[in-house]
Jmol script that loads the backbone (N, CA, C; Angstrom):
load data "model"
ATOM      1  N   MET A   1       6.241  11.839  -3.865  1.00  0.00           N
ATOM      2  CA  MET A   1       5.563  10.639  -2.392  1.00  0.00           C
ATOM      3  C   MET A   1       6.454   9.689  -2.404  1.00  0.00           C
ATOM      4  N   ALA A   2       6.951  10.394  -1.068  1.00  0.00           N
ATOM      5  CA  ALA A   2       7.686   9.030  -0.700  1.00  0.00           C
ATOM      6  C   ALA A   2       6.978   7.940   0.046  1.00  0.00           C
ATOM      7  N   LEU A   3       7.764   6.635   0.621  1.00  0.00           N
ATOM      8  CA  LEU A   3       7.023   5.376   1.253  1.00  0.00           C
ATOM      9  C   LEU A   3       7.638   5.117   2.259  1.00  0.00           C
ATOM     10  N   ARG A   4       6.621   5.383   3.144  1.00  0.00           N
ATOM     11  CA  ARG A   4       7.328   4.121   4.740  1.00  0.00           C
ATOM     12  C   ARG A   4       7.330   2.641   4.411  1.00  0.00           C
ATOM     13  N   GLY A   5       8.615   3.076   4.916  1.00  0.00           N
ATOM     14  CA  GLY A   5       8.985   1.742   5.172  1.00  0.00           C
ATOM     15  C   GLY A   5       9.811   0.356   6.253  1.00  0.00           C
ATOM     16  N   SER A   6       9.327  -0.100   6.326  1.00  0.00           N
ATOM     17  CA  SER A   6       9.965  -1.331   7.038  1.00  0.00           C
ATOM     18  C   SER A   6      10.046  -2.581   7.084  1.00  0.00           C
ATOM     19  N   PHE A   7      11.592  -3.389   7.597  1.00  0.00           N
ATOM     20  CA  PHE A   7      12.010  -5.120   7.128  1.00  0.00           C
ATOM     21  C   PHE A   7      11.482  -5.213   8.561  1.00  0.00           C
ATOM     22  N   ARG A   8      10.978  -6.467   7.661  1.00  0.00           N
ATOM     23  CA  ARG A   8       9.531  -6.587   8.748  1.00  0.00           C
ATOM     24  C   ARG A   8      10.111  -8.699   9.058  1.00  0.00           C
ATOM     25  N   GLY A   9      12.095  -8.753   8.943  1.00  0.00           N
ATOM     26  CA  GLY A   9      12.548  -9.814   9.506  1.00  0.00           C
ATOM     27  C   GLY A   9      12.513 -11.392   7.474  1.00  0.00           C
ATOM     28  N   GLU A  10      13.438 -12.201   8.417  1.00  0.00           N
ATOM     29  CA  GLU A  10      13.901 -12.918   7.920  1.00  0.00           C
ATOM     30  C   GLU A  10      13.170 -14.625   8.205  1.00  0.00           C
ATOM     31  N   ASN A  11      13.381 -15.490   7.755  1.00  0.00           N
ATOM     32  CA  ASN A  11      12.913 -16.684   8.274  1.00  0.00           C
ATOM     33  C   ASN A  11      13.883 -17.882   7.030  1.00  0.00           C
ATOM     34  N   THR A  12      14.198 -19.165   6.938  1.00  0.00           N
ATOM     35  CA  THR A  12      14.046 -19.993   5.913  1.00  0.00           C
ATOM     36  C   THR A  12      13.128 -20.818   5.939  1.00  0.00           C
ATOM     37  N   ASP A  13      12.908 -20.851   4.741  1.00  0.00           N
ATOM     38  CA  ASP A  13      11.117 -21.357   4.049  1.00  0.00           C
ATOM     39  C   ASP A  13      11.180 -23.171   4.110  1.00  0.00           C
ATOM     40  N   PRO A  14      10.181 -24.465   3.768  1.00  0.00           N
ATOM     41  CA  PRO A  14      10.423 -25.497   4.172  1.00  0.00           C
ATOM     42  C   PRO A  14      11.802 -26.310   3.292  1.00  0.00           C
ATOM     43  N   TRP A  15      12.225 -25.171   2.024  1.00  0.00           N
ATOM     44  CA  TRP A  15      12.628 -26.308   1.101  1.00  0.00           C
ATOM     45  C   TRP A  15      14.620 -25.506   1.174  1.00  0.00           C
ATOM     46  N   GLY A  16      14.461 -24.652   2.388  1.00  0.00           N
ATOM     47  CA  GLY A  16      15.655 -24.520   2.460  1.00  0.00           C
ATOM     48  C   GLY A  16      16.036 -22.807   1.693  1.00  0.00           C
ATOM     49  N   ASN A  17      15.175 -21.702   1.135  1.00  0.00           N
ATOM     50  CA  ASN A  17      15.010 -21.457   0.940  1.00  0.00           C
ATOM     51  C   ASN A  17      14.567 -19.737   2.374  1.00  0.00           C
ATOM     52  N   VAL A  18      16.256 -19.077   1.720  1.00  0.00           N
ATOM     53  CA  VAL A  18      15.910 -17.894   2.692  1.00  0.00           C
ATOM     54  C   VAL A  18      14.984 -16.547   2.263  1.00  0.00           C
ATOM     55  N   ARG A  19      13.999 -15.812   2.527  1.00  0.00           N
ATOM     56  CA  ARG A  19      12.913 -15.791   2.625  1.00  0.00           C
ATOM     57  C   ARG A  19      12.910 -13.880   3.657  1.00  0.00           C
ATOM     58  N   ALA A  20      12.956 -12.981   3.128  1.00  0.00           N
ATOM     59  CA  ALA A  20      13.342 -11.582   3.905  1.00  0.00           C
ATOM     60  C   ALA A  20      11.381 -10.664   3.965  1.00  0.00           C
ATOM     61  N   GLY A  21      10.781 -10.352   4.587  1.00  0.00           N
ATOM     62  CA  GLY A  21       9.693  -9.465   4.660  1.00  0.00           C
ATOM     63  C   GLY A  21       9.708  -8.460   4.555  1.00  0.00           C
ATOM     64  N   PHE A  22       9.225  -7.332   3.232  1.00  0.00           N
ATOM     65  CA  PHE A  22       8.576  -5.686   3.563  1.00  0.00           C
ATOM     66  C   PHE A  22       7.598  -4.602   3.615  1.00  0.00           C
ATOM     67  N   SER A  23       7.989  -4.185   4.435  1.00  0.00           N
ATOM     68  CA  SER A  23       6.797  -3.556   4.516  1.00  0.00           C
ATOM     69  C   SER A  23       6.320  -2.021   4.051  1.00  0.00           C
ATOM     70  N   ALA A  24       5.969  -1.838   3.301  1.00  0.00           N
ATOM     71  CA  ALA A  24       5.767  -0.687   2.653  1.00  0.00           C
ATOM     72  C   ALA A  24       4.682   0.984   2.675  1.00  0.00           C
ATOM     73  N   SER A  25       4.617   1.892   3.243  1.00  0.00           N
ATOM     74  CA  SER A  25       2.580   2.395   2.905  1.00  0.00           C
ATOM     75  C   SER A  25       3.415   3.604   3.047  1.00  0.00           C
ATOM     76  N   THR A  26       2.352   4.718   1.678  1.00  0.00           N
ATOM     77  CA  THR A  26       1.977   6.200   1.637  1.00  0.00           C
ATOM     78  C   THR A  26       0.526   6.288   1.398  1.00  0.00           C
ATOM     79  N   THR A  27       0.225   7.488   1.336  1.00  0.00           N
ATOM     80  CA  THR A  27      -1.137   7.923   1.002  1.00  0.00           C
ATOM     81  C   THR A  27      -1.095   9.117  -0.213  1.00  0.00           C
ATOM     82  N   ILE A  28      -1.766   8.822  -1.309  1.00  0.00           N
ATOM     83  CA  ILE A  28      -1.707   9.981  -2.306  1.00  0.00           C
ATOM     84  C   ILE A  28      -3.156  11.097  -1.458  1.00  0.00           C
ATOM     85  N   ASN A  29      -3.425  12.163  -2.294  1.00  0.00           N
ATOM     86  CA  ASN A  29      -4.528  12.444  -2.411  1.00  0.00           C
ATOM     87  C   ASN A  29      -4.107  11.960  -4.124  1.00  0.00           C
ATOM     88  N   ARG A  30      -5.887  12.081  -4.383  1.00  0.00           N
ATOM     89  CA  ARG A  30      -6.404  11.595  -5.811  1.00  0.00           C
ATOM     90  C   ARG A  30      -6.417  12.726  -6.158  1.00  0.00           C
ATOM     91  N   HIS A  31      -6.829  13.989  -6.264  1.00  0.00           N
ATOM     92  CA  HIS A  31      -6.955  15.022  -7.505  1.00  0.00           C
ATOM     93  C   HIS A  31      -5.976  15.150  -8.330  1.00  0.00           C
ATOM     94  N   ASP A  32      -4.741  15.082  -6.983  1.00  0.00           N
ATOM     95  CA  ASP A  32      -3.289  15.577  -7.764  1.00  0.00           C
ATOM     96  C   ASP A  32      -3.016  13.919  -8.980  1.00  0.00           C
ATOM     97  N   TYR A  33      -3.396  13.229  -9.378  1.00  0.00           N
ATOM     98  CA  TYR A  33      -3.735  12.622 -10.318  1.00  0.00           C
ATOM     99  C   TYR A  33      -4.465  12.810 -11.003  1.00  0.00           C
ATOM    100  N   GLY A  34      -5.839  13.815 -11.305  1.00  0.00           N
ATOM    101  CA  GLY A  34      -5.980  14.263 -12.009  1.00  0.00           C
ATOM    102  C   GLY A  34      -8.023  13.160 -12.238  1.00  0.00           C
ATOM    103  N   LEU A  35      -7.847  12.254 -10.678  1.00  0.00           N
ATOM    104  CA  LEU A  35      -9.019  11.327 -10.547  1.00  0.00           C
ATOM    105  C   LEU A  35      -9.847  12.644  -9.861  1.00  0.00           C
ATOM    106  N   SER A  36     -10.722  12.944 -10.661  1.00  0.00           N
ATOM    107  CA  SER A  36     -11.727  14.391  -9.536  1.00  0.00           C
ATOM    108  C   SER A  36     -13.708  13.673  -9.931  1.00  0.00           C
ATOM    109  N   TRP A  37     -13.624  13.060 -10.261  1.00  0.00           N
ATOM    110  CA  TRP A  37     -15.086  11.794 -10.372  1.00  0.00           C
ATOM    111  C   TRP A  37     -15.571  11.707  -8.998  1.00  0.00           C
ATOM    112  N   ASN A  38     -16.473  11.494  -8.173  1.00  0.00           N
ATOM    113  CA  ASN A  38     -17.622  11.558  -7.260  1.00  0.00           C
ATOM    114  C   ASN A  38     -18.995  11.883  -7.472  1.00  0.00           C
ATOM    115  N   LYS A  39     -18.927  11.151  -6.191  1.00  0.00           N
ATOM    116  CA  LYS A  39     -20.973  11.260  -6.441  1.00  0.00           C
ATOM    117  C   LYS A  39     -21.305  11.365  -5.275  1.00  0.00           C
ATOM    118  N   ALA A  40     -22.618  12.584  -5.187  1.00  0.00           N
ATOM    119  CA  ALA A  40     -22.425  12.535  -3.481  1.00  0.00           C
ATOM    120  C   ALA A  40     -23.964  11.817  -3.101  1.00  0.00           C
ATOM    121  N   LEU A  41     -23.887  10.304  -1.546  1.00  0.00           N
ATOM    122  CA  LEU A  41     -24.912   9.795  -1.721  1.00  0.00           C
ATOM    123  C   LEU A  41     -25.996  10.767  -0.745  1.00  0.00           C
ATOM    124  N   GLU A  42     -27.041   9.858  -1.359  1.00  0.00           N
ATOM    125  CA  GLU A  42     -29.019  10.251  -0.212  1.00  0.00           C
ATOM    126  C   GLU A  42     -28.168  10.674   1.288  1.00  0.00           C
ATOM    127  N   THR A  43     -27.635   9.757   1.895  1.00  0.00           N
ATOM    128  CA  THR A  43     -27.419  10.297   3.257  1.00  0.00           C
ATOM    129  C   THR A  43     -26.212  11.106   3.830  1.00  0.00           C
ATOM    130  N   GLY A  44     -25.724  11.565   2.535  1.00  0.00           N
ATOM    131  CA  GLY A  44     -24.789  12.672   2.715  1.00  0.00           C
ATOM    132  C   GLY A  44     -23.989  12.082   3.051  1.00  0.00           C
ATOM    133  N   GLY A  45     -22.132  12.678   2.752  1.00  0.00           N
ATOM    134  CA  GLY A  45     -21.003  12.069   1.680  1.00  0.00           C
ATOM    135  C   GLY A  45     -20.737  12.246   0.741  1.00  0.00           C
ATOM    136  N   PHE A  46     -19.841  11.013   0.361  1.00  0.00           N
ATOM    137  CA  PHE A  46     -19.748  11.062  -0.803  1.00  0.00           C
ATOM    138  C   PHE A  46     -18.639   9.552  -0.443  1.00  0.00           C
ATOM    139  N   VAL A  47     -18.632   9.107  -2.774  1.00  0.00           N
ATOM    140  CA  VAL A  47     -18.827   7.965  -2.493  1.00  0.00           C
ATOM    141  C   VAL A  47     -17.406   7.434  -2.543  1.00  0.00           C
ATOM    142  N   VAL A  48     -16.475   8.438  -3.281  1.00  0.00           N
ATOM    143  CA  VAL A  48     -15.307   8.041  -3.003  1.00  0.00           C
ATOM    144  C   VAL A  48     -14.349   9.213  -2.071  1.00  0.00           C
ATOM    145  N   GLY A  49     -13.820   8.922  -1.412  1.00  0.00           N
ATOM    146  CA  GLY A  49     -12.665   9.688  -0.191  1.00  0.00           C
ATOM    147  C   GLY A  49     -11.858  10.979  -1.639  1.00  0.00           C
ATOM    148  N   ASP A  50     -10.906  11.621  -0.425  1.00  0.00           N
ATOM    149  CA  ASP A  50      -9.954  12.396  -1.076  1.00  0.00           C
ATOM    150  C   ASP A  50      -8.875  11.621  -0.858  1.00  0.00           C
ATOM    151  N   ASP A  51      -8.364  10.865   0.337  1.00  0.00           N
ATOM    152  CA  ASP A  51      -7.352  10.371   0.234  1.00  0.00           C
ATOM    153  C   ASP A  51      -6.782   8.692  -0.239  1.00  0.00           C
ATOM    154  N   VAL A  52      -5.866   7.667  -1.090  1.00  0.00           N
ATOM    155  CA  VAL A  52      -5.429   7.201  -1.128  1.00  0.00           C
ATOM    156  C   VAL A  52      -4.205   5.797  -0.548  1.00  0.00           C
ATOM    157  N   THR A  53      -4.273   5.792   0.663  1.00  0.00           N
ATOM    158  CA  THR A  53      -3.411   4.827   1.159  1.00  0.00           C
ATOM    159  C   THR A  53      -3.138   3.591  -0.007  1.00  0.00           C
ATOM    160  N   ILE A  54      -2.202   3.456   0.251  1.00  0.00           N
ATOM    161  CA  ILE A  54      -0.833   2.647  -0.654  1.00  0.00           C
ATOM    162  C   ILE A  54       0.134   1.386  -0.458  1.00  0.00           C
ATOM    163  N   ARG A  55      -0.736   0.675  -0.425  1.00  0.00           N
ATOM    164  CA  ARG A  55       0.134  -0.430   0.288  1.00  0.00           C
ATOM    165  C   ARG A  55       0.016  -1.467   0.507  1.00  0.00           C
ATOM    166  N   LEU A  56       1.741  -2.063   0.753  1.00  0.00           N
ATOM    167  CA  LEU A  56       3.066  -3.371   0.161  1.00  0.00           C
ATOM    168  C   LEU A  56       3.827  -4.161   0.389  1.00  0.00           C
ATOM    169  N   GLU A  57       2.993  -5.457  -0.149  1.00  0.00           N
ATOM    170  CA  GLU A  57       4.178  -6.320   1.320  1.00  0.00           C
ATOM    171  C   GLU A  57       4.299  -6.867   0.131  1.00  0.00           C
ATOM    172  N   ILE A  58       5.737  -7.105   0.353  1.00  0.00           N
ATOM    173  CA  ILE A  58       6.879  -7.684  -0.399  1.00  0.00           C
ATOM    174  C   ILE A  58       7.580  -8.191   0.506  1.00  0.00           C
ATOM    175  N   GLN A  59       7.602  -9.923  -0.539  1.00  0.00           N
ATOM    176  CA  GLN A  59       8.885 -10.539   0.090  1.00  0.00           C
ATOM    177  C   GLN A  59       9.907 -11.043  -1.006  1.00  0.00           C
ATOM    178  N   GLY A  60      11.104 -11.861  -0.941  1.00  0.00           N
ATOM    179  CA  GLY A  60      12.333 -11.377  -1.249  1.00  0.00           C
ATOM    180  C   GLY A  60      12.491 -13.207  -0.961  1.00  0.00           C
ATOM    181  N   ILE A  61      13.723 -13.782  -1.936  1.00  0.00           N
ATOM    182  CA  ILE A  61      14.001 -14.711  -1.982  1.00  0.00           C
ATOM    183  C   ILE A  61      14.989 -14.363  -1.964  1.00  0.00           C
ATOM    184  N   ARG A  62      16.449 -15.026  -0.318  1.00  0.00           N
ATOM    185  CA  ARG A  62      18.082 -14.945  -1.080  1.00  0.00           C
ATOM    186  C   ARG A  62      18.454 -15.689  -2.379  1.00  0.00           C
ATOM    187  N   GLN A  63      18.980 -15.043  -3.568  1.00  0.00           N
ATOM    188  CA  GLN A  63      19.810 -15.452  -4.636  1.00  0.00           C
ATOM    189  C   GLN A  63      21.230 -16.238  -4.129  1.00  0.00           C
TER     190      GLN A  63
END
end "model"
wireframe off; spacefill off
backbone 0.3
color backbone group
């Protein structure tokens, strides 16, 4: 599993700390991790999809 990431920038907060933001995301197939439960809907389709998107929004403070 590889994450696609990006640097979102940095800024100084009201207390003088320099903060940097990062974003990353990836998509996995839940069956690859043994998650196979599902239930059919009366209108067709299923309750749970096969693909799961993982998104990270990270903020760090320069020390």
